[in-house]
Structures are given as structure tokens and as C-alpha cells.
PAFINU-37432 format. One record per residue (C-alpha): residue in one letter; x, y, z. Coordinates in steps of 0.001 Angstrom, whole numbers, padded with zeros to 6 digits, always signed. Layout:
<rs>
AXYZ ...
</rs>
This chain:
<rs>
M+051390-006971+047528 P+050221-010611+047940 N+048464-012181+044966 S+045357-012694+047068 M+045074-008934+047616 L+045535-008306+043885 R+042705-010671+043164 T+040531-009015+045844 H+041104-005531+044439 A+040463-006702+040861 L+037187-008427+041746 P+034949-005282+041750 T+036360-004249+038365 L+035682-007682+036938 I+032131-007679+038318 A+031468-004205+036914 S+032812-005229+033529 S+030677-008356+033538 L+027586-006360+034450 T+028328-003841+031705 L+028679-006614+029157 A+025470-008246+030370 V+023542-004967+030125 S+025001-004289+026668 A+023999-007763+025527 A+020491-007276+026898 V+020131-003922+025128 A+021444-005406+021884 A+018947-008255+022126 E+016067-005897+022901 Q+017054-003218+020377 P+019031-004870+017577 G+018644-001794+015384 E+020252+000660+017784 G+022162+003334+015905 V+020983+002230+012437 E+019226+004849+010293 V+016018+004093+008374 L+014721+006181+005456 P+011015+005412+004811 I+009289+006447+001588 K+005697+006416+000304 S+003714+007620-002687 S+001606+010779-002777 I-001418+008762-001606 A-001990+010172+001882 E-003882+007058+002934 E-000679+005006+002770 T+000670+006942+005753 F-001127+004712+008266 Q+000474+001433+007226 T+003837+003166+006813 L+003641+004526+010373 L+002905+001062+011753 V+006181-000176+010271 M+008027+002886+011565 E+006685+002397+015103 A+007834-001227+015122 L+011274-000306+013810 E+011657+002332+016522 D+010732-000259+019154 L+013578-002347+017769 G+015963+000555+018302 Y+016241+001857+014740 E+016584+005598+014129 V+013696+006271+011764 D+013616+009464+009703 D+010452+011244+008599 I+008629+009824+005577 K+009808+011092+002205 E+007186+011278-000540 I+008052+009863-003956 E+005969+008172-006645 Y+006191+004425-007151 A+008513+004147-010174 A+011127+006517-008738 G+010618+004996-005290 H+011571+001536-006490 V+014739+002951-008055 A+015572+004819-004840 L+015238+001592-002854 A+017375-000337-005329 N+020110+002305-005185 G+020120+002512-001381 D+018747+006063-001343 A+015785+004855+000737 T+015209+001926+003098 F+011636+000694+002736 M+008226+001301+001188 A+005149-000220+002841 A+002793-000227-000157 H+004270-002152-003055 W+001332-003581-005002 D+002044-007049-006359 P+001587-007638-009275 L+000509-004108-010293 H+003997-002731-009603 I+005906-005674-011075 D+007275-003539-013937 F+008601-000936-011473 F+010162-003738-009421 E+011857-005482-012340 E+013073-002270-013986 A+014719-001215-010700 G+016705-004456-010489 G+014184-006940-009108 D+015285-009535-006569 D+018936-008585-007003 K+018325-005146-005494 I+015049-005277-003544 V+013541-007709-001031 R+009783-008240-000746 E+009062-011137+001595 G+005661-011746+003149 T+002248-010175+002571 Y+001467-006973+004450 S-002161-006744+003292 S-004192-009034+001049 G-007513-008861-000762 S-006795-005745-002809 L-009232-005389-005720 Q-009358-002799-008496 G-011798-001990-011230 Y-014561+000160-012666 L-017831+000973-010942 I-021046+002832-011782 D-023975+003881-009650 K-026412+001050-009012 E-029494+003013-010122 T-028145+003575-013630 A-026779+000034-013821 E-030201-001440-013088 A-032196+001019-015204 Y-030102+000353-018344 E-028960-003195-017500 I-025289-002223-017613 T-022998-004970-016357 N-019937-004757-018622 I-017699-001827-019460 E-017815-002877-023121 Q-021396-001572-023220 L-019945+001950-023098 K-018970+001516-026744 D-022587+002457-027394 P-022610+006291-027615 E-026068+006424-026042 I-024911+004461-023000 A-021718+006499-022790 K-023662+009774-022779 L-025347+008753-019543 F-022021+009406-017794 D-021159+012603-019676 A-020498+015280-017046 D-018938+017957-019258 G-021162+017847-022344 D-018644+016505-024859 G-020686+013384-025578 K-018205+010995-023935 A-018513+009131-020665 D-016343+010739-017989 L-014302+008089-016197 A-012784+009254-012904 G-009450+007534-013359 C-005953+007026-012036 N-003046+009396-011407 P-000073+009211-013765 G+002755+007261-012157 W+000608+004952-010048 G+000616+002005-012451 C-003163+001683-012720 E-003266+004446-015340 K-001356+002209-017765 V-003975-000516-017413 I-006858+001921-017919 E-005265+003427-021022 H-004678-000085-022366 H-008312-001028-021709 L-009620+001975-023619 D-007955+000555-026731 A-008467-003148-026031 Y-012219-002742-025458 D-012663-000161-028239 L-013716+002596-025825 R-011393+005379-026968 D-014116+007190-028955 T-016752+007098-026228 V-014907+007270-022880 E-012705+010069-021508 H-010116+009102-018883 N-010085+012011-016420 Q-006829+012237-014468 G-005475+014639-011905 S-005568+014614-008135 Y-007480+011398-007454 S-008955+012694-004198 A-010264+015820-005945 V-011626+013833-008905 M-013408+011432-006551 A-014775+014273-004405 D-016445+015634-007545 T-017698+012136-008434 I-019243+011660-004995 T-020896+015083-005170 R-022480+014188-008501 Y-023662+010866-007076 E-025255+012646-004101 Q-027035+014939-006561 G-028557+011907-008268 E-026342+011942-011362 P-024822+008814-012946 V-021150+008212-012095 L-018362+006098-013586 Y-015053+005699-011792 Y-012007+003543-011101 T-011041+002638-007541 W-009320+000026-005444 T-009607-001643-002064 P-008566-001081+000646 Y-009480+002586+000316 W-012074+004936+001780 V-014068+005352-001439 S-015790+001992-001001 G-016830+003042+002490 V-018707+006017+001017 L-019959+004483-002247 V-020584+000941-001056 P-020408-001770-003743 G-023657-003699-003847 D-025614-000930-002112 D-024743+002327-003863 V-022627+001200-006803 T-021813-001921-008763 W-018631-003358-010259 L-018434-003578-014046 Q-017098-006710-015702 V-014743-006618-018684 P-015369-008636-021857 F-012024-010448-021651 S-008681-010293-019849 S-006219-007822-021323 L-003215-006224-019623 P-000335-004176-021004 G+003259-005267-021553 E+004546-008600-020330 R+001263-009363-018578 E-000728-009489-021832 D-001521-013200-021396 V-002477-013006-017709 D-006024-014071-016800 T-007614-011415-014581 A-010703-013485-013722 L-011291-014098-010014 A-012053-017479-008452 D-015821-016849-008667 G-015578-016083-012386 S-015898-012312-012002 N-013501-010351-014183 Y-012905-006702-013317 G-009962-006292-015687 F-007271-006061-013016 Q-005413-008791-011175 A-006174-009234-007504 N-003238-007729-005611 V-001454-008034-002316 Q+000515-005227-000720 R+004080-005958+000360 I+006753-004131+002323 I+009795-003787+000078 A+013299-002761+001116 N+016819-002238-000142 K+018321-005724-000302 E+021811-004852+000969 W+020359-002988+003962 A+017920-005802+004747 E+020668-008430+004675 A+022699-006317+007111 N+019655-005920+009373 P+017998-009331+009826 A+015700-008052+012581 A+014145-005474+010262 A+014041-007944+007371 K+012117-010398+009545 L+009779-007635+010692 F+008998-006702+007083 A+008235-010347+006325 V+005865-011035+009231 M+003865-007810+009578 E+000284-008152+008341 V-002688-005766+008593 S-006193-006525+007330 S-007553-004547+004391 N-010663-003824+006481 D-008551-002096+009130 I-006793-000020+006480 S-010104+000952+004854 A-011599+001901+008226 Q-008646+004156+009009 N-008752+005675+005522 L-012428+006535+006007 R-011575+008386+009226 M-009116+010458+007201 R-011795+011205+004626 D-014099+012331+007443 G-011581+014923+008623 E-009085+013092+010848 D-006278+013544+008341 S-003562+015495+010139 E-000185+013948+010899 K-001154+013904+014580 D-004464+012174+013772 I-002859+009437+011688 K-000181+008796+014318 R-002951+008459+016898 H-004739+005967+014629 A-001553+003905+014320 E-000953+003906+018069 A-004584+002927+018710 W-004277+000035+016242 I-001151-001197+018019 E-002858-001027+021403 A-005893-002915+020080 N-003634-005565+018516 Q-000875-005587+021130 A-000322-009349+021233 T+000075-009517+017462 Y+002353-006486+017432 D+004531-007897+020217 S+004852-011195+018355 W+006281-009320+015345 L+008907-007741+017580 E+009752-011073+019204 Q+010264-012725+015822 A+012391-009784+014650 R+014593-009902+017751 A+015003-013661+017430 A+016169-013233+013822 A+018962-010937+014991 E+020414-013420+017475 
</rs>
């Protein structure tokens, strides 16, 4: 057979191969995570599902095979990420969770680039009516047994502080404060299911009773008991944190001091996995959601829209309302993979 005929017969095969390679390259560029498994984790705080789902949706759009969320508390979650037993967590509080991060291996094992949500505050609040009637502005005033009794819900003579779940990190700060501010004899730190404890607190507030509680933002509580309108933040007499943060100044830029450092929330991930998946690593670094949007979604959960289907709908609605921003995250992620 003449060489010209060989070349003619081979041409369709060459064209088909070229087209296949072109399509494969296009798919790889569009979905750099194709075939790669992702294991997301979160704490027992149901309201962290929303921001976790946003990350999961973006990863799926990049081609990653994303498993269902596994629930694990923060300390164990950091260890799971460090060991490669999980891929990412969307709600690492910095610096509240710094001890969990360092104990799990720190920067050698976990990546935490970028800021997913900023403006996270924590502290103690009381109802505004009691604050104004007794001129209470500082938690140190609860050393006075007579002031403490105002917030006594169970009749034991101590103020009942609706506090923080064991394992969240905030409980260590509260327990430290009870000693540092000499409140151990007059204040009881009530722990358990935070949602249940706060539901009881809100009921007592609605019945006109004084309330004392710990909370954070972004979270739905401050959408129900609004600081400045219904409740007021309490100052602390001086900065005091446990462990290696004992010398940290917790005062804010305006001079207010609520006893906790202002935090940002970060997406953290297993370092080895992130280095092998630059598209996902870039995504984790550039995603950012406002604390107001998180609080608004959390309030919808509190008002009854708390099923898995509801929260997924909330996430999809957020993406649609912020499509240009969302698409820019994906573009940056895809570019990082090239």
C-alpha cells in the first residue's frame, strides 16, 4: 500500500486521538479534583453545617468526590486532620483553637490559609433591664453575693451562667475566668447542650427574669437577644487567658474588653492532601463569607428551618445570590491547578 494511503487511513485515528486529548485536558482544567475523595468534618454545633456545605458545593464543582459530613469535636478533629483521617474543617477558630492546632502538629501537619469569616466576638452578657437597674457593667461585680443572686435560677444562691460545652475551647477560658476574677464562690458555670441551655435562658428572659450567659458571633442567639437592645455585654476587669496565652491582651481597638480575643474562622485541612491538591488548597484560602450572612442563616435554623434539606437549600440560595463571588473562587482554584 502506498505511503500516501497509509497516511490517509491514519488521519481519522490521529484526529480522534487529538480530540480525545483535548476533551480530557478541558475536563481536567474544569474539574481538577476529578476522582479525588474528600472527607469533611465539623463539630456538634449544627449551625456550622451551612459554611461547611458551601465548601463542599465548591469542591464538587471542581470535580472532587465529597463524602457526607462526619461529626467530631474540635480537639479530636484537629488530630484527625493531622493524621489524614479527614480532609478539612470549615470552622477552626483562630486563636481560640490554637492549642488544638499546635497539639495536633501545627503547620507541619495542617494548613490554614486565608480567613473564611471575620469579626467573631465572644463574651458574657446580661439582660439590659437588670444591667441598668443595678448599674452592672463588669463581670467582676458578680463577686458581690447580692448581685450574683439576681441571676440565681435554681435557688442555690449563685448566679447561673449559661456557659460553654466541654471540648469547644471556650469552656477552658470560662473556667479560668471564674478563678482569675474570684467568681468561683458566687457563679455557677452551667454546661450541657448549649442549644438547650440557651433555650431555657431565652424562656426566662421572655418571662422577665434576669439572665446571664456566654455566647459568640456569628450565631443566632444575638439575633434573638440583641446586644444593645435586649442585652448588654459585660466587661472584664483585666485580660486573663489560660495556658500559653496568659499574657495576651484581650482588649478590642475601642478599649472594650470582653475577656476573649477577637477571632477569625479559618478552613483548615490536612497538609499532605492540600499540597497534592492545589486547586482545593487555593479554594480554602480564598473563600470568605460574612459573619452577618452566617448569623442570618443560623437564625433561620433556630426558627425551624433546620433539616438537612433546609440547610442545603440555604447554601444553594447563598451561592445563587453571590454567584460572581462564588465563580471567582472556582476560577482561582482552577488556575492554581494548572
